[in-house]
N, C-alpha and C positions, 0 to 999 in steps of 0.2 A: 757391780762394784762391791768389794768387801769392805765393810766398815767395822773397825775394831774399836769398841767402847770399853773404857776402864776407868776406875776411880782411884785417886790418891787421897788418903785420909777421908774417904767418902764411901758410904755404903750405897752401892748402885742398885736400884730396883729394876726388875725386868721391864716394867712399864716405861721407865725413863730410858733404859737401854734401847728398847724397840722404837721409842719416839726419836731418839738421836740417830739411830740407823736409818730410819725412814727419811728424816729431814736432810741429813747429809747426802744420802744417795740421790734424793730428788734435786738437791742443789748442784750436784756434780753431773747431771744428766747431759750437759752440753759437750762433755768430753768422753769419747768412747774409749780412749786409751788410759783413763784413770782407773787403775786396778784396785787401789786400796786407799782408805782414809783412816787416820787415827784420831779418835776423840777421847780427850782426857778430862775428867771432872775432878776438881780439887776443892776441898773445903778448908778455909782458913780456920785455925783453932782459936784465934784471938777474937773474943766476942765484941771488942770495940770496933772492929772493922765492919763497916756497914755493908760493903760489897764482899760478902763472905764466900760466895761460890764463884769459881773460875772455871771456864771451859776453854780448852785449846784444841783446835782442829788443824791437822797437818795432812797434806795429800800431795801427790805428784801428778801433775796434769801437763801434757805436752812436753814432758821432760823437765818441767820447772817445778820447784818445790813451792807450794802455797801454804802459808801458815797464818792463822788468825787466832786471836785471844780476846776474851771478854770476861768481865767480872761484874756480878750483880748481887742483889740481896737474896735472890731466889734462883735455884738451879735451872728451872725452866726458862726464866727470863734471860739468864746468861746464855743458855743454849740458843734461844731465838736470836739474840743479838749476834752471837758467833756465827750462826748459820747465815744470817743476812750479810755479814762481812765476808764470809767465805764465798757466797754467791756473787757478790760484787767483785771480789778479786778474780774469780774464775771468768766472769763476764769481761772484765778489763783485759785479762790475759788473752781471751778469745779475740777481742777486738784488735789487740796489738798484733796478734798472729795474722789476722786477716789484712790489716794495714801493711804489715811487713811484706806479705806475699804480693801485694799489689804494687808496692813501691820499689822493691829491690829484687834482684835476681836470686839473692841468697835467701831461700825460703825456710831454712831450718834454724832453730835455735840450738845452741849447745845444751847438751843434757847436763843437769846438775845432779850430783849424788847427795843423798842424805848424809849429814855430818854424823860422825860417831863420837859420842861423848863419853868421857871417862872421869870418874870422881877420883881425885888424888888426895893423899893425906897432907898434913901440915909440914912444910919445910922449915928450915932454921928460922930465918927472919921474914921471908916472903911466903905468903900463903896463896897458893894457886888452887882454887876450888874445882875447876873443871878444865879439861883440855878437849878441844873439838878438832877432829881430823876429818878431812874431806878431800876427794879427788879434785885437783885443779886442772881445768881444761882451758885451752886457749879460747878467748872470746873478745869481742869488741867492747869498748866502753859503753856503747848503747845496750848491748846484751847484759852487761854487768849491772847497769842501772835498772833494767827490767827485773833481774834476779833480786837485786837489793830491795826494790819496792815490793816484790812478791813475798819476800821473807820478813819485811817490816823492820829491817835493821837500819842503823844509822851509818854504817860503813860496810864495804865489801872488798875482800882481797881476791884478785883474779890474775890470771896470766894473760897479758895483753897480746892478742893474736897479731896485732900490727907491728909491735916492737919486740916480741918474744921476751919480755921482761915482766916481772911481777909488778902490779900496780894496786893502789888502794883508791877506791871511789868512796867519797863520803858526802853526807848531806850537811850543807852549811846552815848557819842560823837563819839566814834570809830565805831558806828553802831551795836555793840553787844547789848544784852539785859541784864538788871539787875533785880533782884527780891528782894523786901523788904518784910520781914516777921516779925511780932511782936514776942517778947520773951514770 
């Protein structure tokens, strides 16, 4: 597995880079098809923020995008917490794939592509900071829920394979999921 480690507003030492590569590669050992992982270190410039160091890990395993983030007072502590979260997410994905193959005849999950982000300038009255583009593939609401959990988002736009219409899956305040479908 190729692990890309980089820093934003952060001077990355070779020792920390080697430590991150080793820990992330070890955490992703349960997936043979995981080709790369991206580890980003970021240091907040505001000294009032106690959790100054942020680590974000993004990888694709079994066609699903797995993303975790942690923030701590020390870069090593943030890395340890992020790697623990990453390993839990991968283990949960592996368990869901195994359960899915045992329960249903449909053994494959739809592959998700990485979103492409673009920074935009300021418009007249409305400010759009970022536009994200990604390939939308047909999937069931259950697959969309899995993808939403793996990304850690509160909502997920997808093409419903059952109705051939775009739908939005969202997490409600009580923790349950809601589905918005057009008429």
